[in-house]
All heavy atoms as TSV, in Angstrom:
chain	resi	resn	atom	element	x	y	z
A	1	MET	N	N	16.342	2.632	10.582
A	1	MET	CA	C	15.411	3.515	9.926
A	1	MET	C	C	15.953	4.944	9.871
A	1	MET	O	O	15.683	5.645	8.913
A	1	MET	CB	C	14.058	3.479	10.623
A	1	MET	CG	C	13.286	2.194	10.392
A	1	MET	SD	S	12.875	1.838	8.674
A	1	MET	CE	C	11.741	3.129	8.291
A	2	ASN	N	N	16.705	5.333	10.902
A	2	ASN	CA	C	17.256	6.693	10.863
A	2	ASN	C	C	18.104	6.912	9.621
A	2	ASN	O	O	17.984	7.946	8.955
A	2	ASN	CB	C	18.078	6.976	12.126
A	2	ASN	CG	C	17.212	7.362	13.293
A	2	ASN	OD1	O	16.148	7.929	13.144
A	2	ASN	ND2	N	17.686	7.043	14.487
A	3	GLU	N	N	18.947	5.944	9.298
A	3	GLU	CA	C	19.801	6.089	8.124
A	3	GLU	C	C	18.964	6.109	6.842
A	3	GLU	O	O	19.229	6.898	5.927
A	3	GLU	CB	C	20.823	4.963	8.062
A	3	GLU	CG	C	21.791	5.130	6.917
A	3	GLU	CD	C	22.879	4.070	6.883
A	3	GLU	OE1	O	23.089	3.384	7.898
A	3	GLU	OE2	O	23.491	3.931	5.814
A	4	LEU	N	N	17.956	5.275	6.774
A	4	LEU	CA	C	17.079	5.252	5.602
A	4	LEU	C	C	16.355	6.592	5.439
A	4	LEU	O	O	16.289	7.141	4.336
A	4	LEU	CB	C	16.070	4.111	5.731
A	4	LEU	CG	C	15.147	3.875	4.556
A	4	LEU	CD1	C	15.935	3.491	3.311
A	4	LEU	CD2	C	14.147	2.783	4.901
A	5	CYS	N	N	15.842	7.124	6.534
A	5	CYS	CA	C	15.170	8.430	6.487
A	5	CYS	C	C	16.137	9.518	6.048
A	5	CYS	O	O	15.782	10.389	5.231
A	5	CYS	CB	C	14.575	8.772	7.854
A	5	CYS	SG	S	13.128	7.797	8.297
A	6	LEU	N	N	17.359	9.491	6.569
A	6	LEU	CA	C	18.357	10.493	6.206
A	6	LEU	C	C	18.683	10.422	4.726
A	6	LEU	O	O	18.725	11.443	4.036
A	6	LEU	CB	C	19.627	10.311	7.035
A	6	LEU	CG	C	20.787	11.230	6.658
A	6	LEU	CD1	C	20.418	12.687	6.860
A	6	LEU	CD2	C	22.020	10.859	7.461
A	7	ARG	N	N	18.887	9.229	4.227
A	7	ARG	CA	C	19.219	9.088	2.800
A	7	ARG	C	C	18.060	9.549	1.906
A	7	ARG	O	O	18.275	10.177	0.876
A	7	ARG	CB	C	19.613	7.657	2.479
A	7	ARG	CG	C	20.967	7.307	3.028
A	7	ARG	CD	C	21.315	5.868	2.734
A	7	ARG	NE	N	22.568	5.529	3.358
A	7	ARG	CZ	C	23.587	5.009	2.696
A	7	ARG	NH1	N	23.493	4.775	1.409
A	7	ARG	NH2	N	24.696	4.717	3.332
A	8	TYR	N	N	16.843	9.228	2.305
A	8	TYR	CA	C	15.691	9.694	1.523
A	8	TYR	C	C	15.607	11.216	1.575
A	8	TYR	O	O	15.364	11.868	0.556
A	8	TYR	CB	C	14.395	9.066	2.030
A	8	TYR	CG	C	13.202	9.542	1.245
A	8	TYR	CD1	C	13.054	9.202	-0.095
A	8	TYR	CD2	C	12.245	10.356	1.825
A	8	TYR	CE1	C	11.976	9.659	-0.838
A	8	TYR	CE2	C	11.161	10.818	1.101
A	8	TYR	CZ	C	11.041	10.462	-0.234
A	8	TYR	OH	O	9.973	10.934	-0.954
A	9	TRP	N	N	15.826	11.799	2.748
A	9	TRP	CA	C	15.771	13.250	2.884
A	9	TRP	C	C	16.840	13.913	2.005
A	9	TRP	O	O	16.572	14.907	1.327
A	9	TRP	CB	C	15.942	13.660	4.345
A	9	TRP	CG	C	16.003	15.141	4.526
A	9	TRP	CD1	C	17.065	15.875	4.924
A	9	TRP	CD2	C	14.944	16.081	4.281
A	9	TRP	NE1	N	16.735	17.199	4.955
A	9	TRP	CE2	C	15.451	17.353	4.556
A	9	TRP	CE3	C	13.635	15.948	3.850
A	9	TRP	CZ2	C	14.686	18.504	4.414
A	9	TRP	CZ3	C	12.858	17.088	3.717
A	9	TRP	CH2	C	13.381	18.354	4.000
A	10	GLN	N	N	18.027	13.355	1.984
A	10	GLN	CA	C	19.088	13.909	1.142
A	10	GLN	C	C	18.693	13.854	-0.330
A	10	GLN	O	O	18.931	14.811	-1.082
A	10	GLN	CB	C	20.406	13.157	1.381
A	10	GLN	CG	C	20.993	13.444	2.733
A	10	GLN	CD	C	22.145	12.532	3.081
A	10	GLN	OE1	O	22.275	11.417	2.566
A	10	GLN	NE2	N	22.997	12.987	3.981
A	11	TRP	N	N	18.100	12.756	-0.738
A	11	TRP	CA	C	17.648	12.648	-2.126
A	11	TRP	C	C	16.529	13.654	-2.399
A	11	TRP	O	O	16.546	14.369	-3.404
A	11	TRP	CB	C	17.158	11.226	-2.423
A	11	TRP	CG	C	16.542	11.127	-3.779
A	11	TRP	CD1	C	17.185	10.949	-4.964
A	11	TRP	CD2	C	15.153	11.257	-4.088
A	11	TRP	NE1	N	16.276	10.947	-5.996
A	11	TRP	CE2	C	15.012	11.135	-5.485
A	11	TRP	CE3	C	14.010	11.455	-3.315
A	11	TRP	CZ2	C	13.789	11.214	-6.123
A	11	TRP	CZ3	C	12.778	11.528	-3.959
A	11	TRP	CH2	C	12.684	11.411	-5.340
A	12	ALA	N	N	15.556	13.728	-1.501
A	12	ALA	CA	C	14.387	14.594	-1.701
A	12	ALA	C	C	14.780	16.059	-1.785
A	12	ALA	O	O	14.218	16.813	-2.588
A	12	ALA	CB	C	13.369	14.381	-0.577
A	13	THR	N	N	15.748	16.478	-0.961
A	13	THR	CA	C	16.132	17.896	-0.980
A	13	THR	C	C	16.859	18.277	-2.263
A	13	THR	O	O	16.863	19.446	-2.638
A	13	THR	CB	C	16.995	18.272	0.242
A	13	THR	OG1	O	18.142	17.430	0.294
A	13	THR	CG2	C	16.187	18.170	1.518
A	14	SER	N	N	17.439	17.308	-2.937
A	14	SER	CA	C	18.056	17.627	-4.230
A	14	SER	C	C	17.063	17.444	-5.381
A	14	SER	O	O	17.178	18.111	-6.407
A	14	SER	CB	C	19.302	16.775	-4.458
A	14	SER	OG	O	18.959	15.419	-4.565
A	15	HIS	N	N	16.086	16.572	-5.203
A	15	HIS	CA	C	15.126	16.270	-6.271
A	15	HIS	C	C	13.985	17.294	-6.336
A	15	HIS	O	O	13.597	17.718	-7.427
A	15	HIS	CB	C	14.563	14.871	-6.067
A	15	HIS	CG	C	13.560	14.477	-7.088
A	15	HIS	ND1	N	13.911	14.085	-8.369
A	15	HIS	CD2	C	12.205	14.412	-7.034
A	15	HIS	CE1	C	12.812	13.809	-9.052
A	15	HIS	NE2	N	11.775	13.992	-8.260
A	16	TYR	N	N	13.429	17.652	-5.201
A	16	TYR	CA	C	12.268	18.536	-5.169
A	16	TYR	C	C	12.703	19.989	-5.149
A	16	TYR	O	O	12.757	20.642	-4.111
A	16	TYR	CB	C	11.361	18.201	-3.979
A	16	TYR	CG	C	10.678	16.873	-4.142
A	16	TYR	CD1	C	11.086	15.764	-3.423
A	16	TYR	CD2	C	9.634	16.723	-5.057
A	16	TYR	CE1	C	10.472	14.532	-3.588
A	16	TYR	CE2	C	9.015	15.492	-5.234
A	16	TYR	CZ	C	9.438	14.411	-4.496
A	16	TYR	OH	O	8.827	13.199	-4.673
A	17	ARG	N	N	13.021	20.470	-6.329
A	17	ARG	CA	C	13.446	21.860	-6.523
A	17	ARG	C	C	12.775	22.406	-7.776
A	17	ARG	O	O	12.520	21.676	-8.726
A	17	ARG	CB	C	14.950	21.943	-6.672
A	17	ARG	CG	C	15.679	21.485	-5.422
A	17	ARG	CD	C	17.073	22.029	-5.342
A	17	ARG	NE	N	17.619	21.774	-4.017
A	17	ARG	CZ	C	17.618	22.647	-3.028
A	17	ARG	NH1	N	17.111	23.853	-3.212
A	17	ARG	NH2	N	18.130	22.342	-1.852
A	18	ASP	N	N	12.486	23.699	-7.755
A	18	ASP	CA	C	11.895	24.319	-8.930
A	18	ASP	C	C	12.997	24.600	-9.959
A	18	ASP	O	O	14.179	24.372	-9.687
A	18	ASP	CB	C	11.103	25.579	-8.540
A	18	ASP	CG	C	11.958	26.711	-8.013
A	18	ASP	OD1	O	13.184	26.734	-8.263
A	18	ASP	OD2	O	11.401	27.604	-7.344
A	19	PRO	N	N	12.632	25.086	-11.137
A	19	PRO	CA	C	13.639	25.318	-12.183
A	19	PRO	C	C	14.761	26.279	-11.772
A	19	PRO	O	O	15.860	26.214	-12.311
A	19	PRO	CB	C	12.819	25.896	-13.338
A	19	PRO	CG	C	11.455	25.333	-13.136
A	19	PRO	CD	C	11.270	25.275	-11.639
A	20	ASP	N	N	14.479	27.154	-10.806
A	20	ASP	CA	C	15.513	28.082	-10.337
A	20	ASP	C	C	16.385	27.480	-9.232
A	20	ASP	O	O	17.296	28.133	-8.729
A	20	ASP	CB	C	14.868	29.369	-9.823
A	20	ASP	CG	C	14.199	30.163	-10.939
A	20	ASP	OD1	O	14.706	30.134	-12.076
A	20	ASP	OD2	O	13.167	30.814	-10.663
A	21	GLY	N	N	16.077	26.253	-8.821
A	21	GLY	CA	C	16.866	25.594	-7.792
A	21	GLY	C	C	16.366	25.792	-6.376
A	21	GLY	O	O	16.998	25.348	-5.420
A	22	ASN	N	N	15.228	26.452	-6.227
A	22	ASN	CA	C	14.665	26.676	-4.896
A	22	ASN	C	C	13.883	25.455	-4.435
A	22	ASN	O	O	13.270	24.755	-5.243
A	22	ASN	CB	C	13.728	27.894	-4.919
A	22	ASN	CG	C	14.457	29.142	-5.341
A	22	ASN	OD1	O	15.501	29.475	-4.798
A	22	ASN	ND2	N	13.920	29.831	-6.343
A	23	PRO	N	N	13.874	25.194	-3.121
A	23	PRO	CA	C	13.105	24.057	-2.604
A	23	PRO	C	C	11.612	24.214	-2.910
A	23	PRO	O	O	11.076	25.322	-2.877
A	23	PRO	CB	C	13.339	24.122	-1.094
A	23	PRO	CG	C	14.561	24.950	-0.920
A	23	PRO	CD	C	14.593	25.900	-2.077
A	24	THR	N	N	10.960	23.103	-3.221
A	24	THR	CA	C	9.517	23.119	-3.466
A	24	THR	C	C	8.778	22.745	-2.177
A	24	THR	O	O	9.382	22.235	-1.234
A	24	THR	CB	C	9.141	22.128	-4.586
A	24	THR	OG1	O	9.495	20.818	-4.160
A	24	THR	CG2	C	9.837	22.460	-5.889
A	25	PRO	N	N	7.469	22.987	-2.127
A	25	PRO	CA	C	6.691	22.667	-0.915
A	25	PRO	C	C	6.727	21.190	-0.520
A	25	PRO	O	O	6.505	20.858	0.640
A	25	PRO	CB	C	5.267	23.094	-1.281
A	25	PRO	CG	C	5.435	24.092	-2.374
A	25	PRO	CD	C	6.666	23.681	-3.127
A	26	GLU	N	N	7.024	20.321	-1.463
A	26	GLU	CA	C	7.095	18.895	-1.131
A	26	GLU	C	C	8.128	18.624	-0.047
A	26	GLU	O	O	7.966	17.707	0.759
A	26	GLU	CB	C	7.427	18.051	-2.373
A	26	GLU	CG	C	6.290	17.880	-3.341
A	26	GLU	CD	C	6.167	19.024	-4.336
A	26	GLU	OE1	O	6.975	19.968	-4.297
A	26	GLU	OE2	O	5.256	18.973	-5.171
A	27	GLN	N	N	9.180	19.413	-0.005
A	27	GLN	CA	C	10.209	19.205	1.011
A	27	GLN	C	C	9.637	19.347	2.422
A	27	GLN	O	O	9.974	18.579	3.315
A	27	GLN	CB	C	11.384	20.155	0.811
A	27	GLN	CG	C	12.246	19.786	-0.363
A	27	GLN	CD	C	13.523	20.586	-0.425
A	27	GLN	OE1	O	13.993	21.105	0.580
A	27	GLN	NE2	N	14.091	20.704	-1.608
A	28	VAL	N	N	8.771	20.322	2.615
A	28	VAL	CA	C	8.139	20.515	3.933
A	28	VAL	C	C	7.263	19.311	4.260
A	28	VAL	O	O	7.308	18.786	5.381
A	28	VAL	CB	C	7.317	21.820	3.964
A	28	VAL	CG1	C	6.549	21.947	5.268
A	28	VAL	CG2	C	8.216	23.024	3.744
A	29	ASP	N	N	6.487	18.853	3.289
A	29	ASP	CA	C	5.617	17.693	3.505
A	29	ASP	C	C	6.425	16.452	3.869
A	29	ASP	O	O	6.062	15.702	4.779
A	29	ASP	CB	C	4.779	17.407	2.256
A	29	ASP	CG	C	3.819	18.539	1.919
A	29	ASP	OD1	O	3.464	19.314	2.828
A	29	ASP	OD2	O	3.427	18.637	0.738
A	30	ILE	N	N	7.521	16.242	3.171
A	30	ILE	CA	C	8.358	15.074	3.429
A	30	ILE	C	C	8.981	15.167	4.816
A	30	ILE	O	O	9.022	14.187	5.555
A	30	ILE	CB	C	9.422	14.915	2.327
A	30	ILE	CG1	C	8.741	14.518	1.012
A	30	ILE	CG2	C	10.479	13.892	2.731
A	30	ILE	CD1	C	9.630	14.620	-0.202
A	31	ARG	N	N	9.455	16.349	5.182
A	31	ARG	CA	C	10.057	16.522	6.507
A	31	ARG	C	C	9.055	16.160	7.597
A	31	ARG	O	O	9.371	15.444	8.548
A	31	ARG	CB	C	10.568	17.949	6.683
A	31	ARG	CG	C	11.319	18.126	7.989
A	31	ARG	CD	C	11.901	19.508	8.147
A	31	ARG	NE	N	10.825	20.470	8.324
A	31	ARG	CZ	C	10.692	21.600	7.637
A	31	ARG	NH1	N	11.569	21.917	6.724
A	31	ARG	NH2	N	9.693	22.418	7.870
A	32	HIS	N	N	7.813	16.626	7.442
A	32	HIS	CA	C	6.772	16.315	8.426
A	32	HIS	C	C	6.419	14.822	8.419
A	32	HIS	O	O	6.131	14.247	9.471
A	32	HIS	CB	C	5.518	17.145	8.174
A	32	HIS	CG	C	5.711	18.586	8.507
A	32	HIS	ND1	N	5.888	19.044	9.788
A	32	HIS	CD2	C	5.761	19.683	7.716
A	32	HIS	CE1	C	6.038	20.354	9.778
A	32	HIS	NE2	N	5.974	20.766	8.536
A	33	ALA	N	N	6.440	14.201	7.259
A	33	ALA	CA	C	6.110	12.774	7.168
A	33	ALA	C	C	7.212	11.897	7.773
A	33	ALA	O	O	6.915	10.835	8.329
A	33	ALA	CB	C	5.870	12.382	5.710
A	34	LEU	N	N	8.451	12.332	7.676
A	34	LEU	CA	C	9.550	11.532	8.207
A	34	LEU	C	C	9.650	11.595	9.727
A	34	LEU	O	O	10.178	10.672	10.355
A	34	LEU	CB	C	10.880	11.976	7.594
A	34	LEU	CG	C	11.098	11.618	6.133
A	34	LEU	CD1	C	12.412	12.212	5.635
A	34	LEU	CD2	C	11.068	10.117	5.925
A	35	ARG	N	N	9.137	12.651	10.321
A	35	ARG	CA	C	9.269	12.832	11.770
A	35	ARG	C	C	8.735	11.646	12.570
A	35	ARG	O	O	9.443	11.109	13.427
A	35	ARG	CB	C	8.611	14.137	12.199
A	35	ARG	CG	C	8.864	14.460	13.659
A	35	ARG	CD	C	8.384	15.839	14.023
A	35	ARG	NE	N	9.203	16.822	13.316
A	35	ARG	CZ	C	8.731	17.927	12.745
A	35	ARG	NH1	N	7.460	18.205	12.804
A	35	ARG	NH2	N	9.541	18.770	12.143
A	36	PRO	N	N	7.494	11.169	12.333
A	36	PRO	CA	C	7.008	10.027	13.105
A	36	PRO	C	C	7.811	8.748	12.867
A	36	PRO	O	O	7.972	7.940	13.776
A	36	PRO	CB	C	5.559	9.839	12.664
A	36	PRO	CG	C	5.225	10.970	11.791
A	36	PRO	CD	C	6.461	11.711	11.469
A	37	PHE	N	N	8.324	8.571	11.662
A	37	PHE	CA	C	9.168	7.407	11.405
A	37	PHE	C	C	10.405	7.451	12.299
A	37	PHE	O	O	10.767	6.469	12.930
A	37	PHE	CB	C	9.613	7.358	9.934
A	37	PHE	CG	C	8.608	6.728	9.032
A	37	PHE	CD1	C	7.753	7.509	8.285
A	37	PHE	CD2	C	8.524	5.352	8.917
A	37	PHE	CE1	C	6.815	6.936	7.457
A	37	PHE	CE2	C	7.595	4.764	8.081
A	37	PHE	CZ	C	6.738	5.560	7.353
A	38	ARG	N	N	11.040	8.625	12.346
A	38	ARG	CA	C	12.252	8.749	13.162
A	38	ARG	C	C	11.933	8.584	14.640
A	38	ARG	O	O	12.674	7.924	15.369
A	38	ARG	CB	C	12.914	10.098	12.901
A	38	ARG	CG	C	13.518	10.215	11.517
A	38	ARG	CD	C	14.374	11.470	11.324
A	38	ARG	NE	N	14.162	12.526	12.280
A	38	ARG	CZ	C	13.361	13.583	12.084
A	38	ARG	NH1	N	12.683	13.696	10.966
A	38	ARG	NH2	N	13.252	14.522	13.006
A	39	GLU	N	N	10.844	9.191	15.086
A	39	GLU	CA	C	10.495	9.129	16.504
A	39	GLU	C	C	10.109	7.718	16.952
A	39	GLU	O	O	10.507	7.281	18.032
A	39	GLU	CB	C	9.352	10.096	16.810
A	39	GLU	CG	C	9.757	11.551	16.723
A	39	GLU	CD	C	8.579	12.496	16.858
A	39	GLU	OE1	O	7.429	12.031	16.993
A	39	GLU	OE2	O	8.819	13.717	16.831
A	40	LEU	N	N	9.339	7.035	16.133
A	40	LEU	CA	C	8.831	5.719	16.534
A	40	LEU	C	C	9.734	4.556	16.137
A	40	LEU	O	O	9.774	3.537	16.826
A	40	LEU	CB	C	7.439	5.494	15.941
A	40	LEU	CG	C	6.353	6.433	16.443
A	40	LEU	CD1	C	5.083	6.251	15.623
A	40	LEU	CD2	C	6.092	6.213	17.917
A	41	LEU	N	N	10.415	4.702	15.016
A	41	LEU	CA	C	11.159	3.562	14.475
A	41	LEU	C	C	12.624	3.862	14.194
A	41	LEU	O	O	13.326	3.021	13.638
A	41	LEU	CB	C	10.504	3.095	13.170
A	41	LEU	CG	C	9.035	2.718	13.250
A	41	LEU	CD1	C	8.490	2.449	11.859
A	41	LEU	CD2	C	8.842	1.521	14.148
A	42	GLY	N	N	13.080	5.025	14.563
A	42	GLY	CA	C	14.436	5.430	14.225
A	42	GLY	C	C	15.496	4.441	14.646
A	42	GLY	O	O	16.470	4.209	13.932
A	43	HIS	N	N	15.325	3.825	15.785
A	43	HIS	CA	C	16.303	2.888	16.322
A	43	HIS	C	C	16.238	1.512	15.663
A	43	HIS	O	O	17.164	0.724	15.788
A	43	HIS	CB	C	16.077	2.719	17.822
A	43	HIS	CG	C	14.741	2.112	18.124
A	43	HIS	ND1	N	13.570	2.843	18.070
A	43	HIS	CD2	C	14.380	0.846	18.429
A	43	HIS	CE1	C	12.550	2.030	18.354
A	43	HIS	NE2	N	13.009	0.823	18.573
A	44	ALA	N	N	15.157	1.214	14.975
A	44	ALA	CA	C	14.931	-0.129	14.429
A	44	ALA	C	C	15.695	-0.339	13.118
A	44	ALA	O	O	15.744	0.553	12.279
A	44	ALA	CB	C	13.444	-0.352	14.183
A	45	PRO	N	N	16.264	-1.514	12.949
A	45	PRO	CA	C	16.841	-1.848	11.640
A	45	PRO	C	C	15.717	-1.917	10.600
A	45	PRO	O	O	14.644	-2.460	10.872
A	45	PRO	CB	C	17.457	-3.233	11.854
A	45	PRO	CG	C	17.593	-3.390	13.333
A	45	PRO	CD	C	16.495	-2.575	13.934
A	46	ALA	N	N	15.946	-1.366	9.429
A	46	ALA	CA	C	14.916	-1.311	8.393
A	46	ALA	C	C	14.370	-2.697	8.053
A	46	ALA	O	O	13.179	-2.854	7.801
A	46	ALA	CB	C	15.464	-0.640	7.141
A	47	ARG	N	N	15.226	-3.700	8.088
A	47	ARG	CA	C	14.780	-5.056	7.730
A	47	ARG	C	C	13.766	-5.613	8.724
A	47	ARG	O	O	13.091	-6.593	8.438
A	47	ARG	CB	C	15.969	-5.989	7.589
A	47	ARG	CG	C	16.686	-6.289	8.880
A	47	ARG	CD	C	17.890	-7.193	8.685
A	47	ARG	NE	N	18.674	-7.266	9.887
A	47	ARG	CZ	C	19.624	-6.409	10.231
A	47	ARG	NH1	N	19.903	-5.410	9.432
A	47	ARG	NH2	N	20.288	-6.547	11.356
A	48	GLU	N	N	13.673	-5.016	9.911
A	48	GLU	CA	C	12.735	-5.492	10.925
A	48	GLU	C	C	11.425	-4.700	10.948
A	48	GLU	O	O	10.546	-4.975	11.757
A	48	GLU	CB	C	13.393	-5.445	12.302
A	48	GLU	CG	C	14.540	-6.417	12.431
A	48	GLU	CD	C	15.219	-6.352	13.775
A	48	GLU	OE1	O	14.686	-5.699	14.691
A	48	GLU	OE2	O	16.291	-6.964	13.910
A	49	VAL	N	N	11.303	-3.723	10.075
A	49	VAL	CA	C	10.101	-2.889	10.036
A	49	VAL	C	C	9.125	-3.492	9.036
A	49	VAL	O	O	9.448	-3.688	7.868
A	49	VAL	CB	C	10.454	-1.437	9.661
A	49	VAL	CG1	C	9.200	-0.599	9.502
A	49	VAL	CG2	C	11.368	-0.837	10.723
A	50	GLY	N	N	7.932	-3.785	9.519
A	50	GLY	CA	C	6.917	-4.399	8.675
A	50	GLY	C	C	5.585	-3.683	8.791
A	50	GLY	O	O	5.508	-2.555	9.283
A	51	PRO	N	N	4.523	-4.339	8.349
A	51	PRO	CA	C	3.199	-3.722	8.309
A	51	PRO	C	C	2.707	-3.198	9.666
A	51	PRO	O	O	2.081	-2.140	9.721
A	51	PRO	CB	C	2.292	-4.842	7.796
A	51	PRO	CG	C	3.187	-5.784	7.099
A	51	PRO	CD	C	4.510	-5.694	7.776
A	52	LEU	N	N	2.977	-3.906	10.738
A	52	LEU	CA	C	2.495	-3.447	12.046
A	52	LEU	C	C	3.167	-2.146	12.459
A	52	LEU	O	O	2.519	-1.255	13.032
A	52	LEU	CB	C	2.718	-4.523	13.111
A	52	LEU	CG	C	1.904	-5.799	12.930
A	52	LEU	CD1	C	2.260	-6.817	14.008
A	52	LEU	CD2	C	0.420	-5.498	12.941
A	53	GLU	N	N	4.453	-2.013	12.160
A	53	GLU	CA	C	5.153	-0.777	12.482
A	53	GLU	C	C	4.656	0.383	11.624
A	53	GLU	O	O	4.496	1.497	12.111
A	53	GLU	CB	C	6.668	-0.962	12.315
A	53	GLU	CG	C	7.299	-1.838	13.381
A	53	GLU	CD	C	7.073	-3.331	13.153
A	53	GLU	OE1	O	6.767	-3.728	12.013
A	53	GLU	OE2	O	7.185	-4.092	14.126
A	54	PHE	N	N	4.393	0.106	10.361
A	54	PHE	CA	C	3.850	1.147	9.498
A	54	PHE	C	C	2.469	1.592	9.989
A	54	PHE	O	O	2.117	2.764	9.902
A	54	PHE	CB	C	3.778	0.683	8.043
A	54	PHE	CG	C	5.088	0.807	7.327
A	54	PHE	CD1	C	5.901	-0.294	7.151
A	54	PHE	CD2	C	5.512	2.024	6.835
A	54	PHE	CE1	C	7.123	-0.192	6.494
A	54	PHE	CE2	C	6.731	2.150	6.178
A	54	PHE	CZ	C	7.536	1.037	6.010
A	55	LYS	N	N	1.710	0.668	10.517
A	55	LYS	CA	C	0.399	1.019	11.072
A	55	LYS	C	C	0.575	1.940	12.288
A	55	LYS	O	O	-0.168	2.908	12.442
A	55	LYS	CB	C	-0.374	-0.235	11.472
A	55	LYS	CG	C	-1.776	0.073	11.957
A	55	LYS	CD	C	-2.569	-1.199	12.214
A	55	LYS	CE	C	-3.996	-0.823	12.493
A	55	LYS	NZ	N	-4.435	-0.920	13.816
A	56	ARG	N	N	1.556	1.657	13.133
A	56	ARG	CA	C	1.837	2.527	14.278
A	56	ARG	C	C	2.173	3.939	13.816
A	56	ARG	O	O	1.702	4.923	14.387
A	56	ARG	CB	C	3.017	1.989	15.089
A	56	ARG	CG	C	2.667	0.924	16.056
A	56	ARG	CD	C	3.852	0.481	16.903
A	56	ARG	NE	N	4.644	1.575	17.427
A	56	ARG	CZ	C	5.962	1.535	17.608
A	56	ARG	NH1	N	6.638	0.451	17.291
A	56	ARG	NH2	N	6.609	2.556	18.104
A	57	VAL	N	N	2.993	4.045	12.778
A	57	VAL	CA	C	3.366	5.356	12.248
A	57	VAL	C	C	2.133	6.054	11.678
A	57	VAL	O	O	1.896	7.233	11.935
A	57	VAL	CB	C	4.478	5.227	11.185
A	57	VAL	CG1	C	4.713	6.550	10.484
A	57	VAL	CG2	C	5.766	4.719	11.823
A	58	ARG	N	N	1.345	5.323	10.918
A	58	ARG	CA	C	0.127	5.906	10.349
A	58	ARG	C	C	-0.783	6.423	11.442
A	58	ARG	O	O	-1.304	7.537	11.374
A	58	ARG	CB	C	-0.611	4.880	9.496
A	58	ARG	CG	C	-1.864	5.462	8.833
A	58	ARG	CD	C	-2.859	4.413	8.418
A	58	ARG	NE	N	-3.337	3.693	9.598
A	58	ARG	CZ	C	-3.897	2.511	9.544
A	58	ARG	NH1	N	-4.049	1.886	8.396
A	58	ARG	NH2	N	-4.316	1.902	10.644
A	59	ASP	N	N	-1.000	5.611	12.493
A	59	ASP	CA	C	-1.860	6.022	13.596
A	59	ASP	C	C	-1.322	7.274	14.281
A	59	ASP	O	O	-2.088	8.168	14.660
A	59	ASP	CB	C	-2.025	4.880	14.592
A	59	ASP	CG	C	-2.823	3.711	14.034
A	59	ASP	OD1	O	-3.488	3.887	12.962
A	59	ASP	OD2	O	-2.773	2.620	14.631
A	60	ALA	N	N	-0.008	7.358	14.432
A	60	ALA	CA	C	0.588	8.545	15.048
A	60	ALA	C	C	0.366	9.772	14.178
A	60	ALA	O	O	0.101	10.868	14.687
A	60	ALA	CB	C	2.077	8.318	15.271
A	61	MET	N	N	0.445	9.599	12.865
A	61	MET	CA	C	0.212	10.723	11.953
A	61	MET	C	C	-1.236	11.206	12.058
A	61	MET	O	O	-1.502	12.410	12.073
A	61	MET	CB	C	0.522	10.326	10.512
A	61	MET	CG	C	1.966	10.137	10.218
A	61	MET	SD	S	2.169	9.531	8.526
A	61	MET	CE	C	3.904	9.817	8.285
A	62	VAL	N	N	-2.159	10.270	12.141
A	62	VAL	CA	C	-3.581	10.621	12.244
A	62	VAL	C	C	-3.847	11.330	13.573
A	62	VAL	O	O	-4.556	12.351	13.616
A	62	VAL	CB	C	-4.467	9.363	12.104
A	62	VAL	CG1	C	-5.904	9.664	12.464
A	62	VAL	CG2	C	-4.372	8.802	10.700
A	63	ASP	N	N	-3.267	10.832	14.645
A	63	ASP	CA	C	-3.466	11.445	15.957
A	63	ASP	C	C	-2.948	12.870	16.023
A	63	ASP	O	O	-3.510	13.708	16.717
A	63	ASP	CB	C	-2.799	10.606	17.062
A	63	ASP	CG	C	-3.521	9.295	17.288
A	63	ASP	OD1	O	-4.694	9.162	16.865
A	63	ASP	OD2	O	-2.906	8.393	17.904
A	64	ARG	N	N	-1.876	13.145	15.293
A	64	ARG	CA	C	-1.297	14.492	15.282
A	64	ARG	C	C	-2.153	15.472	14.490
A	64	ARG	O	O	-2.039	16.675	14.658
A	64	ARG	CB	C	0.105	14.485	14.693
A	64	ARG	CG	C	1.097	13.826	15.586
A	64	ARG	CD	C	2.447	13.829	14.964
A	64	ARG	NE	N	3.363	13.102	15.831
A	64	ARG	CZ	C	4.653	13.115	15.693
A	64	ARG	NH1	N	5.197	13.790	14.719
A	64	ARG	NH2	N	5.410	12.430	16.523
A	65	GLY	N	N	-2.954	14.921	13.587
A	65	GLY	CA	C	-3.853	15.744	12.801
A	65	GLY	C	C	-3.158	16.558	11.834
A	65	GLY	O	O	-3.144	17.429	11.235
């Protein structure tokens, strides 16, 4: 999952830019959303991550408020 998160982050930082090339607010949102994935599932192979793991991540996001 760490590699998947990294690749998505690399794509997002090049995609979410305003016409002048500056980062848009979506980058901050994505960075915050990826944190629980990395913390809880970073070590897991992506092929082994399923609905129960996504529920754990969702619950962690809700708990953080």
